[in-house]
LUMLUMDREN-2810 file (N, C-alpha, C; in Angstrom, 1 decimal):
<atoms>
<atom><aa>M</aa><ch>A</ch><at>N</at><xx>0.8</xx><yy>-1.2</yy><zz>0.0</zz></atom>
<atom><aa>M</aa><ch>A</ch><at>CA</at><xx>0.0</xx><yy>0.0</yy><zz>0.0</zz></atom>
<atom><aa>M</aa><ch>A</ch><at>C</at><xx>0.9</xx><yy>1.2</yy><zz>0.0</zz></atom>
<atom><aa>K</aa><ch>A</ch><at>N</at><xx>0.7</xx><yy>2.1</yy><zz>-1.0</zz></atom>
<atom><aa>K</aa><ch>A</ch><at>CA</at><xx>1.5</xx><yy>3.3</yy><zz>-1.1</zz></atom>
<atom><aa>K</aa><ch>A</ch><at>C</at><xx>1.3</xx><yy>4.2</yy><zz>0.1</zz></atom>
<atom><aa>K</aa><ch>A</ch><at>N</at><xx>0.0</xx><yy>4.3</yy><zz>0.6</zz></atom>
<atom><aa>K</aa><ch>A</ch><at>CA</at><xx>-0.2</xx><yy>5.2</yy><zz>1.7</zz></atom>
<atom><aa>K</aa><ch>A</ch><at>C</at><xx>0.6</xx><yy>4.8</yy><zz>2.9</zz></atom>
<atom><aa>I</aa><ch>A</ch><at>N</at><xx>0.6</xx><yy>3.5</yy><zz>3.2</zz></atom>
<atom><aa>I</aa><ch>A</ch><at>CA</at><xx>1.3</xx><yy>3.1</yy><zz>4.4</zz></atom>
<atom><aa>I</aa><ch>A</ch><at>C</at><xx>2.8</xx><yy>3.3</yy><zz>4.2</zz></atom>
<atom><aa>K</aa><ch>A</ch><at>N</at><xx>3.4</xx><yy>3.1</yy><zz>3.0</zz></atom>
<atom><aa>K</aa><ch>A</ch><at>CA</at><xx>4.8</xx><yy>3.4</yy><zz>2.8</zz></atom>
<atom><aa>K</aa><ch>A</ch><at>C</at><xx>5.1</xx><yy>4.8</yy><zz>3.0</zz></atom>
<atom><aa>K</aa><ch>A</ch><at>N</at><xx>4.3</xx><yy>5.7</yy><zz>2.5</zz></atom>
<atom><aa>K</aa><ch>A</ch><at>CA</at><xx>4.5</xx><yy>7.1</yy><zz>2.7</zz></atom>
<atom><aa>K</aa><ch>A</ch><at>C</at><xx>4.4</xx><yy>7.5</yy><zz>4.2</zz></atom>
<atom><aa>L</aa><ch>A</ch><at>N</at><xx>3.4</xx><yy>6.9</yy><zz>4.9</zz></atom>
<atom><aa>L</aa><ch>A</ch><at>CA</at><xx>3.3</xx><yy>7.2</yy><zz>6.3</zz></atom>
<atom><aa>L</aa><ch>A</ch><at>C</at><xx>4.5</xx><yy>6.7</yy><zz>7.1</zz></atom>
<atom><aa>E</aa><ch>A</ch><at>N</at><xx>5.0</xx><yy>5.5</yy><zz>6.7</zz></atom>
<atom><aa>E</aa><ch>A</ch><at>CA</at><xx>6.2</xx><yy>5.0</yy><zz>7.4</zz></atom>
<atom><aa>E</aa><ch>A</ch><at>C</at><xx>7.4</xx><yy>5.9</yy><zz>7.2</zz></atom>
<atom><aa>E</aa><ch>A</ch><at>N</at><xx>7.6</xx><yy>6.4</yy><zz>6.0</zz></atom>
<atom><aa>E</aa><ch>A</ch><at>CA</at><xx>8.6</xx><yy>7.4</yy><zz>5.8</zz></atom>
<atom><aa>E</aa><ch>A</ch><at>C</at><xx>8.5</xx><yy>8.6</yy><zz>6.7</zz></atom>
<atom><aa>T</aa><ch>A</ch><at>N</at><xx>7.3</xx><yy>9.1</yy><zz>6.8</zz></atom>
<atom><aa>T</aa><ch>A</ch><at>CA</at><xx>7.0</xx><yy>10.2</yy><zz>7.7</zz></atom>
<atom><aa>T</aa><ch>A</ch><at>C</at><xx>7.3</xx><yy>9.9</yy><zz>9.1</zz></atom>
<atom><aa>M</aa><ch>A</ch><at>N</at><xx>6.9</xx><yy>8.7</yy><zz>9.6</zz></atom>
<atom><aa>M</aa><ch>A</ch><at>CA</at><xx>7.1</xx><yy>8.3</yy><zz>10.9</zz></atom>
<atom><aa>M</aa><ch>A</ch><at>C</at><xx>8.6</xx><yy>8.2</yy><zz>11.2</zz></atom>
<atom><aa>Y</aa><ch>A</ch><at>N</at><xx>9.4</xx><yy>7.6</yy><zz>10.3</zz></atom>
<atom><aa>Y</aa><ch>A</ch><at>CA</at><xx>10.8</xx><yy>7.5</yy><zz>10.5</zz></atom>
<atom><aa>Y</aa><ch>A</ch><at>C</at><xx>11.5</xx><yy>8.9</yy><zz>10.5</zz></atom>
<atom><aa>R</aa><ch>A</ch><at>N</at><xx>11.0</xx><yy>9.8</yy><zz>9.7</zz></atom>
<atom><aa>R</aa><ch>A</ch><at>CA</at><xx>11.5</xx><yy>11.2</yy><zz>9.7</zz></atom>
<atom><aa>R</aa><ch>A</ch><at>C</at><xx>11.3</xx><yy>11.9</yy><zz>11.0</zz></atom>
<atom><aa>H</aa><ch>A</ch><at>N</at><xx>10.1</xx><yy>11.7</yy><zz>11.6</zz></atom>
<atom><aa>H</aa><ch>A</ch><at>CA</at><xx>9.8</xx><yy>12.3</yy><zz>12.9</zz></atom>
<atom><aa>H</aa><ch>A</ch><at>C</at><xx>10.7</xx><yy>11.7</yy><zz>13.9</zz></atom>
<atom><aa>A</aa><ch>A</ch><at>N</at><xx>10.9</xx><yy>10.4</yy><zz>13.9</zz></atom>
<atom><aa>A</aa><ch>A</ch><at>CA</at><xx>11.7</xx><yy>9.7</yy><zz>14.9</zz></atom>
<atom><aa>A</aa><ch>A</ch><at>C</at><xx>13.2</xx><yy>10.2</yy><zz>14.8</zz></atom>
<atom><aa>R</aa><ch>A</ch><at>N</at><xx>13.6</xx><yy>10.3</yy><zz>13.6</zz></atom>
<atom><aa>R</aa><ch>A</ch><at>CA</at><xx>15.0</xx><yy>10.8</yy><zz>13.4</zz></atom>
<atom><aa>R</aa><ch>A</ch><at>C</at><xx>15.2</xx><yy>12.2</yy><zz>13.9</zz></atom>
<atom><aa>D</aa><ch>A</ch><at>N</at><xx>14.2</xx><yy>13.0</yy><zz>13.8</zz></atom>
<atom><aa>D</aa><ch>A</ch><at>CA</at><xx>14.2</xx><yy>14.4</yy><zz>14.2</zz></atom>
<atom><aa>D</aa><ch>A</ch><at>C</at><xx>13.9</xx><yy>14.5</yy><zz>15.7</zz></atom>
<atom><aa>L</aa><ch>A</ch><at>N</at><xx>13.8</xx><yy>13.4</yy><zz>16.4</zz></atom>
<atom><aa>L</aa><ch>A</ch><at>CA</at><xx>13.4</xx><yy>13.3</yy><zz>17.8</zz></atom>
<atom><aa>L</aa><ch>A</ch><at>C</at><xx>12.0</xx><yy>13.9</yy><zz>18.1</zz></atom>
<atom><aa>E</aa><ch>A</ch><at>N</at><xx>11.1</xx><yy>13.8</yy><zz>17.2</zz></atom>
<atom><aa>E</aa><ch>A</ch><at>CA</at><xx>9.7</xx><yy>14.2</yy><zz>17.4</zz></atom>
<atom><aa>E</aa><ch>A</ch><at>C</at><xx>8.9</xx><yy>12.9</yy><zz>17.6</zz></atom>
<atom><aa>F</aa><ch>A</ch><at>N</at><xx>9.1</xx><yy>12.4</yy><zz>18.8</zz></atom>
<atom><aa>F</aa><ch>A</ch><at>CA</at><xx>8.6</xx><yy>11.0</yy><zz>19.1</zz></atom>
<atom><aa>F</aa><ch>A</ch><at>C</at><xx>7.1</xx><yy>11.0</yy><zz>19.2</zz></atom>
<atom><aa>E</aa><ch>A</ch><at>N</at><xx>6.5</xx><yy>12.1</yy><zz>19.7</zz></atom>
<atom><aa>E</aa><ch>A</ch><at>CA</at><xx>5.0</xx><yy>12.1</yy><zz>19.8</zz></atom>
<atom><aa>E</aa><ch>A</ch><at>C</at><xx>4.4</xx><yy>12.1</yy><zz>18.4</zz></atom>
<atom><aa>E</aa><ch>A</ch><at>N</at><xx>4.9</xx><yy>12.9</yy><zz>17.5</zz></atom>
<atom><aa>E</aa><ch>A</ch><at>CA</at><xx>4.4</xx><yy>12.9</yy><zz>16.1</zz></atom>
<atom><aa>E</aa><ch>A</ch><at>C</at><xx>4.6</xx><yy>11.5</yy><zz>15.5</zz></atom>
<atom><aa>A</aa><ch>A</ch><at>N</at><xx>5.8</xx><yy>10.9</yy><zz>15.7</zz></atom>
<atom><aa>A</aa><ch>A</ch><at>CA</at><xx>6.1</xx><yy>9.6</yy><zz>15.2</zz></atom>
<atom><aa>A</aa><ch>A</ch><at>C</at><xx>5.0</xx><yy>8.6</yy><zz>15.7</zz></atom>
<atom><aa>A</aa><ch>A</ch><at>N</at><xx>4.7</xx><yy>8.7</yy><zz>17.0</zz></atom>
<atom><aa>A</aa><ch>A</ch><at>CA</at><xx>3.7</xx><yy>7.8</yy><zz>17.6</zz></atom>
<atom><aa>A</aa><ch>A</ch><at>C</at><xx>2.3</xx><yy>8.0</yy><zz>16.9</zz></atom>
<atom><aa>K</aa><ch>A</ch><at>N</at><xx>2.0</xx><yy>9.2</yy><zz>16.7</zz></atom>
<atom><aa>K</aa><ch>A</ch><at>CA</at><xx>0.7</xx><yy>9.5</yy><zz>16.0</zz></atom>
<atom><aa>K</aa><ch>A</ch><at>C</at><xx>0.6</xx><yy>8.8</yy><zz>14.6</zz></atom>
<atom><aa>V</aa><ch>A</ch><at>N</at><xx>1.7</xx><yy>8.9</yy><zz>13.9</zz></atom>
<atom><aa>V</aa><ch>A</ch><at>CA</at><xx>1.7</xx><yy>8.3</yy><zz>12.6</zz></atom>
<atom><aa>V</aa><ch>A</ch><at>C</at><xx>1.7</xx><yy>6.8</yy><zz>12.7</zz></atom>
<atom><aa>R</aa><ch>A</ch><at>N</at><xx>2.4</xx><yy>6.3</yy><zz>13.7</zz></atom>
<atom><aa>R</aa><ch>A</ch><at>CA</at><xx>2.4</xx><yy>4.8</yy><zz>13.9</zz></atom>
<atom><aa>R</aa><ch>A</ch><at>C</at><xx>1.0</xx><yy>4.3</yy><zz>14.1</zz></atom>
<atom><aa>D</aa><ch>A</ch><at>N</at><xx>0.3</xx><yy>5.0</yy><zz>15.0</zz></atom>
<atom><aa>D</aa><ch>A</ch><at>CA</at><xx>-1.1</xx><yy>4.7</yy><zz>15.3</zz></atom>
<atom><aa>D</aa><ch>A</ch><at>C</at><xx>-2.0</xx><yy>4.7</yy><zz>14.0</zz></atom>
<atom><aa>E</aa><ch>A</ch><at>N</at><xx>-1.8</xx><yy>5.7</yy><zz>13.2</zz></atom>
<atom><aa>E</aa><ch>A</ch><at>CA</at><xx>-2.5</xx><yy>5.8</yy><zz>12.0</zz></atom>
<atom><aa>E</aa><ch>A</ch><at>C</at><xx>-2.2</xx><yy>4.6</yy><zz>11.0</zz></atom>
<atom><aa>I</aa><ch>A</ch><at>N</at><xx>-1.0</xx><yy>4.2</yy><zz>11.0</zz></atom>
<atom><aa>I</aa><ch>A</ch><at>CA</at><xx>-0.6</xx><yy>3.1</yy><zz>10.2</zz></atom>
<atom><aa>I</aa><ch>A</ch><at>C</at><xx>-1.3</xx><yy>1.8</yy><zz>10.7</zz></atom>
<atom><aa>Q</aa><ch>A</ch><at>N</at><xx>-1.3</xx><yy>1.6</yy><zz>12.0</zz></atom>
<atom><aa>Q</aa><ch>A</ch><at>CA</at><xx>-2.0</xx><yy>0.5</yy><zz>12.6</zz></atom>
<atom><aa>Q</aa><ch>A</ch><at>C</at><xx>-3.5</xx><yy>0.5</yy><zz>12.3</zz></atom>
<atom><aa>R</aa><ch>A</ch><at>N</at><xx>-4.1</xx><yy>1.7</yy><zz>12.4</zz></atom>
<atom><aa>R</aa><ch>A</ch><at>CA</at><xx>-5.6</xx><yy>1.7</yy><zz>12.0</zz></atom>
<atom><aa>R</aa><ch>A</ch><at>C</at><xx>-5.8</xx><yy>1.3</yy><zz>10.6</zz></atom>
<atom><aa>I</aa><ch>A</ch><at>N</at><xx>-5.0</xx><yy>1.8</yy><zz>9.7</zz></atom>
<atom><aa>I</aa><ch>A</ch><at>CA</at><xx>-5.2</xx><yy>1.5</yy><zz>8.3</zz></atom>
<atom><aa>I</aa><ch>A</ch><at>C</at><xx>-5.0</xx><yy>0.0</yy><zz>8.1</zz></atom>
<atom><aa>R</aa><ch>A</ch><at>N</at><xx>-3.9</xx><yy>-0.6</yy><zz>8.7</zz></atom>
<atom><aa>R</aa><ch>A</ch><at>CA</at><xx>-3.7</xx><yy>-2.0</yy><zz>8.5</zz></atom>
<atom><aa>R</aa><ch>A</ch><at>C</at><xx>-4.8</xx><yy>-2.9</yy><zz>9.1</zz></atom>
<atom><aa>Q</aa><ch>A</ch><at>N</at><xx>-5.3</xx><yy>-2.5</yy><zz>10.3</zz></atom>
<atom><aa>Q</aa><ch>A</ch><at>CA</at><xx>-6.4</xx><yy>-3.3</yy><zz>10.9</zz></atom>
<atom><aa>Q</aa><ch>A</ch><at>C</at><xx>-7.7</xx><yy>-3.1</yy><zz>10.1</zz></atom>
<atom><aa>F</aa><ch>A</ch><at>N</at><xx>-8.0</xx><yy>-1.9</yy><zz>9.6</zz></atom>
<atom><aa>F</aa><ch>A</ch><at>CA</at><xx>-9.2</xx><yy>-1.7</yy><zz>8.8</zz></atom>
<atom><aa>F</aa><ch>A</ch><at>C</at><xx>-9.1</xx><yy>-2.6</yy><zz>7.5</zz></atom>
<atom><aa>G</aa><ch>A</ch><at>N</at><xx>-7.9</xx><yy>-2.6</yy><zz>6.9</zz></atom>
<atom><aa>G</aa><ch>A</ch><at>CA</at><xx>-7.7</xx><yy>-3.4</yy><zz>5.7</zz></atom>
<atom><aa>G</aa><ch>A</ch><at>C</at><xx>-7.8</xx><yy>-4.9</yy><zz>5.9</zz></atom>
<atom><aa>L</aa><ch>A</ch><at>N</at><xx>-7.5</xx><yy>-5.3</yy><zz>7.1</zz></atom>
<atom><aa>L</aa><ch>A</ch><at>CA</at><xx>-7.5</xx><yy>-6.8</yy><zz>7.3</zz></atom>
<atom><aa>L</aa><ch>A</ch><at>C</at><xx>-8.8</xx><yy>-7.2</yy><zz>8.1</zz></atom>
<atom><aa>G</aa><ch>A</ch><at>N</at><xx>-9.7</xx><yy>-6.2</yy><zz>8.4</zz></atom>
<atom><aa>G</aa><ch>A</ch><at>CA</at><xx>-10.9</xx><yy>-6.5</yy><zz>9.1</zz></atom>
<atom><aa>G</aa><ch>A</ch><at>C</at><xx>-10.7</xx><yy>-6.9</yy><zz>10.6</zz></atom>
<atom><aa>L</aa><ch>A</ch><at>N</at><xx>-9.6</xx><yy>-6.5</yy><zz>11.2</zz></atom>
<atom><aa>L</aa><ch>A</ch><at>CA</at><xx>-9.3</xx><yy>-6.8</yy><zz>12.6</zz></atom>
<atom><aa>L</aa><ch>A</ch><at>C</at><xx>-10.0</xx><yy>-5.8</yy><zz>13.5</zz></atom>
<atom><aa>P</aa><ch>A</ch><at>N</at><xx>-10.3</xx><yy>-6.2</yy><zz>14.7</zz></atom>
<atom><aa>P</aa><ch>A</ch><at>CA</at><xx>-10.8</xx><yy>-5.3</yy><zz>15.7</zz></atom>
<atom><aa>P</aa><ch>A</ch><at>C</at><xx>-9.8</xx><yy>-4.2</yy><zz>16.1</zz></atom>
<atom><aa>E</aa><ch>A</ch><at>N</at><xx>-10.3</xx><yy>-3.0</yy><zz>16.4</zz></atom>
<atom><aa>E</aa><ch>A</ch><at>CA</at><xx>-9.4</xx><yy>-1.9</yy><zz>16.8</zz></atom>
<atom><aa>E</aa><ch>A</ch><at>C</at><xx>-8.7</xx><yy>-2.2</yy><zz>18.1</zz></atom>
<atom><aa>V</aa><ch>A</ch><at>N</at><xx>-7.5</xx><yy>-1.9</yy><zz>18.2</zz></atom>
<atom><aa>V</aa><ch>A</ch><at>CA</at><xx>-6.7</xx><yy>-2.1</yy><zz>19.5</zz></atom>
<atom><aa>V</aa><ch>A</ch><at>C</at><xx>-6.4</xx><yy>-0.7</yy><zz>20.0</zz></atom>
<atom><aa>K</aa><ch>A</ch><at>N</at><xx>-6.7</xx><yy>-0.4</yy><zz>21.2</zz></atom>
<atom><aa>K</aa><ch>A</ch><at>CA</at><xx>-6.4</xx><yy>0.9</yy><zz>21.8</zz></atom>
<atom><aa>K</aa><ch>A</ch><at>C</at><xx>-4.9</xx><yy>0.9</yy><zz>22.2</zz></atom>
<atom><aa>T</aa><ch>A</ch><at>N</at><xx>-4.2</xx><yy>2.0</yy><zz>21.9</zz></atom>
<atom><aa>T</aa><ch>A</ch><at>CA</at><xx>-2.8</xx><yy>2.2</yy><zz>22.3</zz></atom>
<atom><aa>T</aa><ch>A</ch><at>C</at><xx>-2.7</xx><yy>3.4</yy><zz>23.2</zz></atom>
<atom><aa>G</aa><ch>A</ch><at>N</at><xx>-1.7</xx><yy>3.4</yy><zz>24.1</zz></atom>
<atom><aa>G</aa><ch>A</ch><at>CA</at><xx>-1.4</xx><yy>4.6</yy><zz>24.9</zz></atom>
<atom><aa>G</aa><ch>A</ch><at>C</at><xx>-2.5</xx><yy>5.0</yy><zz>25.7</zz></atom>
</atoms>
């Protein structure tokens, strides 16, 4: 999925720049997309 790949790049950029809260938000977005695509129940994080 191109959207996930782009989001992963964004997440890694935030982490590299020590913007860990932003990286975590993007990580959670990626998880939501993957779960929705697979039909899995939503898991709450944090």
